N, C-alpha and C positions, 0 to 999 in steps of 0.2 A: 296407391300409385297415382301420381299426378299426371293427367292425360292432357296433351295439347289438343285443342279443338281442331276441327277440320279446317284446312287452309283454303280460304276462298280463292278460286281460280279466276283468271282474268281474260277478258276479251278486248279486242281493239275497237275504236269508235267506228260507227257506221258512216256511210256517206249521207249526211243529214238531208240534203235536198231531195235525193231519190227516195229515201225512206219516208220522209215527211209527206211528200206528194202521194206516195203509194198508200199510206195508212192514216191520213188526216181524218179526224173525226169532226164532222160538221156540227154546228151548234144550232141546227134547225129548231124552230119552236116546238115541233111535235115530237122530237126525239132528243135524247141526250147526245147521241153521236152516231155516225154511220161509218162502218169500215168499208173502204173502197176496194173492191176485188177486181183483179184483172179480168177483162172480158174473156169468155170461153172461146177457144179457137174454132175456126170453121172446120168442117169435116173434109175439105178438099184435099189437103196435104196428107202425106202418109203418116208423119209424126209431127207433133207440136211441142215446142219447148215450153217448159213451165218456169216462169220468171220468179225471181226473188228466192232462189233455192241455193245459191252459191254464197257462202259467208264472206264477209269483207276481208277476213284474214287469209283466205285461200288465194294467195297471190304467188306469182312466179318466184319472188324472192324468198318466200317461205317454203316453197315446194321441195320435199325431200324424196320425191319419186312415187311411182305407182305402188299401190298396196299389194301385198301378196294375195294371190287369187283366192285363198281359203280364209282370208280375214273375215270374221263374223261381224256383220253390220246390222244395226237397227235403223229402220226408216219409218216414216209416218206419212200417209196420204190423207189429205184433208178434203172433205166433200162440202160444197157450199150449202147453206140453208136454202129451203125452198122459197122463202120470202124474207130476204135480209132486212129490208126496210120495215116490213110488218113486224118482224121479231123485235127490232129495236124500238119501234113505236109502242108495242105492248109493254116491253120492259120499262120504258120511260113512264108510261101511264100508270102501271102498277106501283111504281116507286115514287111518284110525284104527288104531293098534297094538292087537293083541289080538283083532281081529275075524277071522272066517273068510275074508273077502274082502280082507284087508289086502294092498295092493300087487298086487292081481289085477284090474286095470282091464278095462273092455270095450274092444274095438276101436272105432274110429269108426263102422264100418258097423253093428256090433251095438248101439252106443248109439243111433244114429239110428233103427234099426229098432224099438227098444224104447221110446224116449221122445220122439223128435222128432215134431212135427206131421206129418200125412200129406201126401203130394204132392197128393192130391185136394183137400184143404182149401186148400193154397197155390195150386193152379191155379184154384180157384174165386175166391179173393181177387184174384189177378193178372188173371184174366179179367174180373172186374168193373171193376177199375181201368182196364184197357186199353180196355174198351168205353166208358168214360166220357171217354176222351181223354187219360189220363195215360200217361207212358212208364215202363216198368219197367226200372230200371237194374241191379238185382241181386236174386237170390233164392239163398241158399246151399243146399247139398245137404241141410242139416238142416231147411230150410223154416221156420226159427224167426222169420224176418222177411222183409219185402218192402220194398225201397227203391224209391221212385218219384220222378219229377220231373214238373213241369208248370206251366203259367201259373196265376197266382193265381186268375183267374176260374174255371178248371176245377176247381182244388182247392176253392174255395168251394162250387161246385155239388156236387161229389162228397161232401164232408164236411159239407155242410149248415151251414156257418159263414161268417163274414166275416173274412178276414185283414186285419189292420191293421198299421201300423208303430208302434213304441213306442220312445221315447227311453230307452235303458238302457245303462249302462256306457260312457257317452260314444259310443255307437253308435246307429244306427237299425236296429232288428231287427224282423223279421216274426214275428207270432204270431197265433193265433186269438183273436178277441174274445169268443167263446162256445165252449162245449164242442163239439167235432166230433161228428158222428153218422154212422151208416151204416144202410142198410136192415137189417131184422132178420135176413134170411137170411145177410148178410155179417157183421154185428156179432156174431152167435153163434159165429163162427169165430175171432175175434180177441180178444186181451187188452188191446189199447190201440193208440194211434196217436200219433206225434210229428210235428208239423208246424211247430214254432217254430224260430227260428234261434239259440236259446240254446245248443244243442248245438254249434254252430259256433264257440263261444268256447273250446272245448277247446284247451289249449295245451301246448307242451313244458314239462317241469319242469327247465329248465336255467338257469343263471346264469353269465354271462360275467364273468370277473374285472374288477373296476373299474366295473361297471355296477350300478345299483340297481333292484330290481323296482319296478313301478308303485305297489305298496302301501307303499313305504318312506315313512315319515312321521317328522318330528322327534319325539323323545321329550321334548325340552325346547324352550323357545323359542330358536331360533338367533339369536345376535348377528350383525351384519353381518360377513361373513367378509372379512378383509383379503386383498389380493393381493400384499403384500410378500413376497418369497421368504424362506422360513425357513432355507434352507441345508441342510435334512435330506436331501432327494433319496434316499430309501431305495432301495437296489439289490436286485432280487429275488435269492433264494437258490436254488441248484440242489438244495440239501439243507438241512434245518433246522439253523440255526446257522451257515451259511456266512458270512452277513453280519449285522452288527448296525447299529443306528442309535441316535443319541442323541436322546432325546425329553424333553419336560417330565416331571417326576416323575409316575410312574403306578404305583400298587400297590407302592410302595417301591423302584422302579427308575427309572433314567434311561437305561438301555441295554437295548434289546429286540431280539429276532431280527426279521429282515425277512420279508416274504411270500414264498411259493414262486413260482419262475418257472413251475412246472408240472412235476409229476412225470412221468417217462417209464416205459415198460413194465417195464423191469428193476427199477426202484424199487418199483413197485406189486407185482410178484411177490414181491420180497424182503419187503416190509412185511407181506404177507398169508401169508407162510410157504410159498410154493409154488415158490420158485426151485430148491430141491433136487429137487422133483418133476420139473421140466423136465429136469434132468440125468439123472433115472431113466427118462425117456421118457413120463411122465404129462403130457400137454400138451393133453388134450381130444379125443384120437383117438376116432373113433366116436360122438361126441356132436354133436347139432345144437341150437344156440341160435337161436331165432327172435327177430327184432326187428320191432316194428310201429311205424310212424310214418305221418304223412301225406306224400303226394307222394314224391319221390325225388331224391337228389342226382345230377346228371349226371356228377359226377367222383369218385364215392365210391371206385372201385377205384384210379384214378390217384392220388387223394389218399392213400389208405391205403398204397399201395405206395411212394410217395415218402416218406411219414412213416416207414414201416417201414425203408426203406433208411437214412434219416437216423439211426435209432436202433438199427441192427444187428438188426432183427427180420425174420422170414420174410415173404415176399410172400404176398398173397392168390392163391389158385389156384382152379381150377374145383372142387377138392375141399374148399376151405375157405370159399368164398363163392358164394352164389347169390342172385339177386333175382327176385322176382315183383312187378312194378310196373306201374302203368298208364302208358300213353303220355301225354305232356304234353297231347295233345288231349283226354284224358279228365279232366284236372284240373278241379275245380269249386270254387266258393266261395273262391277264393284270397284275396280281400280280407278277408273275415271270419275266415278260417283263418290269417291272418298270412303268406300267400304261401309259395311253395316255399322262398324264401330264409330265411324264419323257421323252417323245419323242417330246413334243410340242416345246420346246426350240430348239431342233435339227432341226426340219423342218423349224422353223422360221429363224434360222441362215443360213441354206442352201439356202432358197429361197431369203432372203434379200441380202446375199452376192453375189449370182449370178446376181441378178437384179442390184446390185451396179456397177459391173464391165461391164456387157453386158446388158444394160437396154432395148434394142430392141429385145434381144433373147427371144424365146419362152421357158418358163420353164414348164416342164411336171412333176408334182409330182405324183408318184405312191406309194400308201401306202399299207403296208402289214397288214393282219388281226392279225398278231402277230409278234414276233421277231424271229421265227423259220422258219417253212415251208412257212409262209406268205411272207417272204422276197424273197425266191426262186420264188414264184408265181409272185411277183411284177417284179422281174428281167426278168422272162420268158415272161411276157406280152410285155415288151419293145423289147426284142430280137426277139420274134416270129413274131411281126408285124412291126419291123423296125421303131419304133416310135421316135427314137433319134439316133444320132451317137456319143453322149457324155453322159456318165452316171456317176454321182457323188454319192458315197456311203460312208457316214460318220458314219459307225458302224463297229464293229469288235468283235471277241472273245478275251478272255484273253490268249495270246500266241497262240500256235497251238494245244492246248489240246482239240481237237474236234474229235469225232470218225471218223475213216478213211472212213467209208461208207458215211458219210455226206460230208467230204472233197472231195471225188471223185465226188460226184454229183455236188457240187458247182464248182469244177474245170472244169467240162464239160461245164457248162454255160459260164465260162470265155473263153474256147476254141471256143465255138459257137460265142461269141461276136467278137473275133479276126477274125474269118473266115468271118463274116459279115461286117467287117470294123468298128466296134463300139468300141470306147475307154472306158475302165472301169477305173475309178479313185477311189482308196480306201484310206481312212485315215489310217496312219501307226500306230496310237495308241497314248495314252496320258500318259502312265506310264513307259516310258523308256524301259529298257530291260525286264521288268516284273519279275525280280528276287525276288522282295519284295513279290510278290504274289505266285510265282511258285517255288521258291527255286533254280531256274536256269534261265539263260538268254535265251530268245527266242523272236522272233518277233510275232506280232499278225497276225492271219489269219482272213480274206482273203487277207490282204495286202501282205502277204508273197508269195502268188501264183505267179509263174513266168509269168502268162498270164494277169496280171493287172499292172497298174501303181500305185505304192505306193507313197503317198505324205506325206513327213515328215514335220517338223515344224521349224520356225524361230521366233526369237524375232526381232521386227522391230521398229525403231524410225522414225517417220515422223515429219519433222520440220515445221516451220511456213509457209514456201513457198511451202510445199507439197512434198518436196524431202526427200529421205532417209537420215537419219543422222547416222544410224548404222543398221547393220543386222548381227545377230549371231544365233547360234543354240538355239532352244528352250529347256531349262532345267532350271527350277526355284528352287532356294534354299532360304528358308525364315529364317531369324533370328529375333526373337522378340526383340524389344528395350524396356528395362525396366528401371524404375527409381531406383536409389540406393543412399545411403548417399553421395557417391562421384560423383553423377551426373548420367546421362543416360549411360547405358552400354548395351552390347549385352548379351542375355541370354545364348548363347553358343559361342564357338570360330567361327570366320568367316571361311567359307561362311555361316554357319548357321546350325540349327538343324532339319529343315523340308524340305524334298524333295516334292515340291508342283506341280509336273507334268513335263513331258518332252516328246519329240517326241519319238515314238516307232521305232524299227528297229533292225537290227542285223542279225546274221547268222541263217538260217532256220534249223530246226531239221528234216524237211521232204523232202525238194526239193533240188535236185542237181543243181549246177550252170548252168544257161541257157547260151547258146553260146554267146548271146549279151553282157553278163557281163564280159566275159573273156578278160583279158588284160587291163581292166579298174578298176575293183574292186580289191584292193590289196589282194594278196593271204593270208595275215595275217588276213584279215577280213572274207574271203570267206571259206578257207579250203575246196574248192570244192563244196560249197553250195550256194544256192540263198541267196543274201543279200538284204535287204530293208532298207530304201526307195529308190526311183528312183529320185525324185525331192522334193522340199520343198517350202512352202509358209508360210505366217504369221499364227502363231498358239498360241503365248503367250497371255494368258488373261490379263496380266499386260501391254501389248501393244496391246490390243485386239480391237474387232469390236463392235460398239454399235448396238443393235437391238431394235425393238419396239414390244411389246407383251402384249396381254391381257391374263394373265396366267389362265389355268384351275384351278378352285378351288374345283371342285367336279368331280371325275373321273367316277362316275356313270351317272350323268346327263350331264356332259361336260359343266357345267356352268363355266363362266369365270369372272375374276375380271376386274378392271380398267386398262386402257392402261398405260404401264410404259416402261421406257428405262432400259436396262440391258447391261452389257458388257460381251461378251463371247470370248473364244478362244478354243484351242484344235485343233488337226489335222482335226476335223470336220469343221473348218474354212478353213484350207489349201486346202482340197480337192475341195470344190466348187469354191474357188478362181481360182484354176488351171484349172478346167473344163471351167469356164467362160472365162479365158484368151485364152484357146484353141479355144473357139467359135469365139472370135474376130480374131484369127489367121486364122481360116478356112474361115471366111467371107472375109478377106482382101486378102488371097492368092488363094481363090477358090479351096481349097484343103481339102480333108477329111483325117484327121490324123490317124483315126482308132486306133488299138493297137499300141501305140507310142514307146514302149521300144526299140525294135531293132533299130529304127531310132534315138531315143534319144542318145543311146550309140554310134552309128555310127557317129552322128554329133559331139559328144564329142571327138571321136578319131581324127576327121578331124579338128575341131575348138573348142578346150576347152573353149575359151573365150566366146562362145555362152551362157555359163552358168555362173551365178554369184556365183563364188566359195565362200562358207561360211567358214571362218577360225576362229580360236580362236581370240578374240580381243587382241590387243597389251597390253592393261591393262584391268583389270576386269571392267565390266559394272554393276552398281547396281542402283536400283531405290528405293525411299522411298514410302511406302504404309501404309495407315491407313484404317483398316476395318470399313466400314460404320455400321456394325452390332455390333461388339464388342468394337470398339474404340481402339483396340490394334494397335500398330505401329510396322512395320517390315522394315527390309532392304531386298530387293529381289535381289539376285545375279544371273545374267543370265549366260547361257552357261555351266550349270552343269547338264548333263543328265545321271545319273546313270553311267553304265560302257560304254555307248555310248559317243563318242567324235567327235567334229568337227576337221577337218584337211584339209591340202592342198589337192585338188583333191577330189576324191570320199570319202565320209565318211558315217557312219551309223546313222547319225542324219538328214542330209540334202541331201543325195544321191549325184547326180552330181552337185547339187547346187540349188540356189533359182531360181524360175521361173521368166521369163520376157517375154514381148511381142516380143522383138527383138530376143531373143534366140529361142523361139518357132517358130518364123517365119523362122529362118534358118532350123529348123527341118522340117517344112512344105515344104520347097523348095528343099529338098534332093530327 
């Protein structure tokens, strides 16, 4: 069964001036950045409004009325750190070469004791919420947030607002119609609250070969596409150049290589230069790579072991795989979060790609109860217990259009991770600059946070001998090939009519430029702001990775179908590949990379050749593709990523460049 991947949901652009002023990150010499929090209210008034809690799309024109009183709603209350500036200064010092604290992180217990909100404050907040009739679903050991649920009528009363439904992103979403408020005694303990369903549109950053993201739009007016067979029927290639196809003249050629069937683990290891390491015993032993997604695949171990046997790879064991997941009865918000089936492919891709690169590393999968507060809870489980020092996160919002209250809470988790020496890797996104969805260019959050390593994407050819034949920025434009009285022709002028995905990135609307990017990121790209991504790895589904999966066929019972192979890409692939490579580097150098960005950019300044600079190809690279479902033929032109472009040096598609074991080893040794 061919399954369409989850459809990314869309949000509208923020009011840039307000959001930027509220969440600008300073570039002070002592810290990477500072999140500006609204001052706590005085205790004089009865109630105090909590700013930045009403999403931009909750407008009168989109309002469809008050929600039913019994509508179940999730919310999250965020508590401020005890010493915001101190936490940021520590995270910066631990992560920056040359400081006395470089690579000397705090333990989770020490970080919590020094910077986390107090248990007494958290208890006061949770006690108040419970007393008003709300259920507390999670409070992490760090006490940084409280996740609650309850009927809309109770939420209205507790937060002094009126929840309405709004038509947005082709969905009906709940949001407050006015700023929530709390009694002064409670409001003084919190930094914000999130009670809208926009957060539940967080989606996996993966693209299945042959499918188009929801934001795909014609770049030219498409003519009526003929259904007469062209006779091309491009056959997938197990390695770049195995098969060719005859196509209408394109870029001076009539014969082009065909798309990849899906690279297998041995090819990925060879292309990234770690195949010899495996023979030397460097396979990720002693390293733990955590993976966070929503829900949990009921067949992940069975699927991965079947896939491993298929490809001559080692099986998962209790030493190489552990999961901490909610029971299916605890899953919430499945419809808005695109169902467990919508996240199953993501988890499968993440686990199998990490296992491919670092087969002896321990993979810790932590699943969220949903794609909102559940993801924060999953992150906190790892951070508060120090369960891993590398975390791959292959999900994101559409742009940075998330309420500031939620962004502040998530950024504090990123700061905690840096202070504890834990590296967070986030997929940069799969829809380029997001302008097709938002009307303006912006990167995806959380990848745009200056406290995480954002991983962009490349298109990668792997030849018969396992070596790279080409690598360029991921950005696919498809042009259908159709039959006409004069022979086969393209339906639109080259490069084509459909933007079929590309790595996310670009200039942040929220965060000021961190000190580590100054002098490396061109001023024309930054304009004083954080720019993502930082690194890049394979992401193009047409040069993608083969996985094995028994797809969920019923989201209620979690029944699954027969085992099948599928080919995936997206920066959902790039992030776990980078985390797995980092695990090998940590093992071989006996070094803990932690939050790597300051060292990545310092290494680039000293030795730019440590990174595989991804530049535009000297002549266009195109692949022939035939859809297995529709039978339509396409020419896929690579390295066309919306307004984002590859260039010499840093660029907003691939960052500093493509990852490699040799390059990351230089980073580890600084």
